[in-house]
N, C-alpha and C positions, 0 to 999 in steps of 0.2 A: 728808293727805299722800298723794301720790303716788311710790310707790317709796322711800320713806324722805327726800323730800326734800318741803318746806314750798311751796305754790303758790299764788299770789294773782294773781288775774283783775283787770286794770283796763279799768273800760269807761266811754270818755268819751260824754258823753249832752248832747244839746242838743236841745230839743224833741222828745222821746221819747216824752211822756205815753202814747202809744198802745200802745209796745212794751216800754218799760222793765221792766214788771212780768212781761211774758212771758220776756223775755231774763233777768230774776233766776230766775223759775222752773227754767230750764233749766241752771241753772250745776251740775256735777256735785258729788256729795256729798266727793269728795277735795280739793275745792279749800279751801283753809284761810281765805283771805281775801278779798274782793270789793270793789273800791274803785272805787265810782261816781264819777266827778266831774262835776257838773252844772256846765255851761258857760256860767252865766248865763241860763237858759234862762227865755224870759217865760211859758211856760205850766205846767202842774203836776208838771214832771219831779223837780224838786226835793223837792216835798212828797210824792210818790208814792215816792221811796226813803226819806226819812226814815220815813213809815209802815212800809216793808218792812222798815226794818233794826230795827224793835223787836219785830220776831218773830223775826228770823235774825240773831243776832249775828255772823254771818261779813261781813255788810254793812257797809262803812265808808263812810258819806256824806260828800263833799267839794263843796267847791262854789266858783267863781270868783265874785267881787264884780261883774267887768267880762266880757264876753264876751272870750276869749283865743285862741279857737281849737283846733281837735283836737288838734294837736299839742303847746300848751301844757297841753291836758288830760291828756293820756297822760303827760307829765313829770310833771305833780303826782301822778297815780296811781304812777309808776315813784319817785318820791322818798318816798311812804308805804310801798309795799311794802319798799324798803331798811330804812326804819325799823322796820316790823313784822318784819325777819329773815326775808323769802322767800327761798329758794333758786331760785325762777324766778318770773317774771312774765308773765304771757300777757296778750295785748290782745285785748278782744271788743266789736264793736259794739255799743250800744246799742238798735239796732233788729232785735235777732233775726236778724240776715244772717248770723253765723256758726253753724255746726253744731256744738255740744260734742262729739260723737260723735267728731270728727277731733281733738280737744283732746289725747289722749295720743299721737298721732302726732307733734304738734308737740313735745311734753315727752320724749318717750324720746330722740332724739339728744342733747339737752342733759343729760340724766339720765347717760348713757351716756358723757357727754364727748367725742362724737365733731364738736359744733358747741356754738357758744355763742349762735346765733340761728337761729330757723327762721321762715319765713314760707310761708303760704299759696301754692300755686298753681292758679289756675283757667283756665290759658290751656294746658296740656299737652296736653287732647285734646276734641275736638269735641264728645264726649259730656257732660265737665265744663262746657264753657262753652254749652250748649245755651240756658240762657235770657239770655244775654248780647247785646247788640244788637250788630251789626256796627260800628256806629260806636264803640262801646264797646271793642270788640275790637281794631279799629285803632288807636285811641288810647292803648289800654295796650300794644299792640305798639311804636309809637313811643317810649312813655315807658320801656319795657323796654330797649332799644335804647341809648336815651341813658344809662339809669342805669347800664347795663353798662360802657358807658366811664368814665361818671364816677367810679363807685365800684370799680371793679377785680374786682367778682364777675362775672366771664366768664359762667357757669354759671346766673345767677341768672335768674328769670323772675317777671312779675308783682309788679312792685315797690308797686306801688298798691294792692295786698292787705293790709288791716288786721289780718288774722289771724295774729298772731305768738306768738312766745314768746322770752324772753331770760334768761340766767342773771345771777345777781346780781354775777357778778364782771366782765361785761361792762357791769352798769349802773355797777358803781363806778368804771369808767375812763371812762365819757362825760362831756362836758361840758356838762351840762343846759341852760345858760344859751346855748350856741351852737345848740342845734336849732331848724330852723325851726317858728314856732310853729302854722302853718295846715298845709292839705293841702300835701305836699313833706317834712312831716317824716320821713316813710317812708326817702324816697330821701336825705335828709340823713343820716339816722341810718346807713344802709347805709356811707357814706362814711365817716363816724367809725370804724364799726367795722372797714373795711379798713384804715384807716391804724394801728390799733392791733392788726392782725393777728389778729383773731378769725375763726374759720371759720363760715360761715352753710350753710342747708340747705333747699332747697324742699320743702314738703308736698304733693303734690297733694290737690286735693278739688275738688267740684262747686260750682260757682257757685250762690248762693242768693237770690232775691229774692222780696220780698213786698210788703209795703202802702209799704215806703219808697221815698224817690226820692232818687238821687244829687244831690249838691251840687257835682258837678265839672260844668263845661262846657268840655268838650276842647278847643274851638277857640281860647279864650284861655287855659285853664290849661298848654298844651303850650308856648305863648311864654314864659308867665311862670316856669315851672319850668324852661326850658332855660336863661334866664337865670341861675337859681339853681344849676343842675348845672355851669354853665362857672365859677361862680365857686368852687364846692365842689373842682371837678375841678381845678382850679390850686392850691387850699389843699392837697389829697391829695398832689400831685406834690411841692410844696415840703416838707410835713410826712415823707412816707413815703421820698421818694428824695433828699431834701437833707438834712433837719434830723436825722431819726431813725437814717437809713442814707444810703448813696450808690448810685445806679444812673444808668449812661449814658444810659438811656432818655429821661432828661429833655432831654437835648441832640437827640436825635431827634425828640421831639416838637417842640421848638422849629425845627430844620431844617425839618422837616417843614410846620410850619404856615406860616413864613415863606416857602419855596419856592413851595408849592402857591398862597398867595397872591399870589404875584407872577407865576407862570403864567397865573393867572387874569385879574388887572389886564392883563399884556401882551398876552394874546389879545384882549382888548377893544379895546386900544388899536390892536392890530394890524388888526383888522375895521374900527376907524372911519379909520383910514389909508387903508386899500383902498377903502372903499366912501363916504366922507365926502370926503377930502380928494385921492382918484384916486392916490397914490402907489402904484407896483407893487411892494410890499414883502410882501406876502403870504406867499410861500413862507419867505424866509429868517426873518423875525419870527416867524411863523406856528411854524415847527419849533422856534425856542428857546422860544417861550412854552410849546410842547408838552412840551419837554424839562424845563423847569423844573417845571413841573406835575406831570409824571412821576415826578421825582424826589423831590418832597416827598412825593406819595403814598407812594413807597416808604418813605420814612423813617418816615411815620406807621405803616405796615403795623409794620414793624419794633419800631417803639415798643410798639404794641398787643400785637404777640407775645411780647415781654419781660416786658409786664405780666401778661399770661396764665400765664407761666412763674412769675412770683413767686406767684400766687394759690395755684398748687399746691405752694409750697415749705412746709416744717414749721417752726413757730417753737416758742417757748418756752411757749405754752398749752398744745400737746397732746403 
């Protein structure tokens, strides 16, 4: 136990035969159970975990009969942690990328009831991300901005960081069947947590890379995840500001989107009229297009400001 709380660690594992044993060896003694979810690895990952569990009764081997993705593996671990009565469930990768020395920093805000979800932050300083490539940092920065807008956690950074901890009461409120099963689960999880009013906290820690290679190709991943974030963003607005409560910022988002889109389309048509058809309407139509676009942007910025205020408001959980 850690500060009188039962701690479970969920480890999603796919083709981790080289590093899974090293990862298990590093788990601190105060962790009560370790839920290792073998996501149908074709290598010896499952066999190694079962052998390890024979000598460490904290380790609970779990397996998927088909490969479902890292998000689905973590959900399987979360469900077992709830069944096992864990107060807090942390997630650590099976490639030994997460340094367990920082695990107490993720647990403390939850134990102190200052937050229900903590996530590592490798982007805070240049010293912490010195092992991170510029391309990876650039991709992470774009996804951070998009996830801020979609999730409503405007102070959050590094949402792709898999080093997390979550309280049992937050787990009990999540709809596991709706969580995205592959990379992108962490962004999806943040959106659900924001809808139900849970606070999250970033925990700075340095990036640590070793023998593992990232499975994320940011060029295609950002496009794919952007569509997921847009769908989930609309779901968050509907649930949080229309169904569970009401806030006029929804209308600001709608008007802002309509007016800015109209302004862009009208601007393109104005340029086409001027340079293709030869009609001298550039000034009048151009000014009207610009005004529509600027009004749209103003509505969007006000909607974001109201959303930021909602993040600061206290609610029944705290």
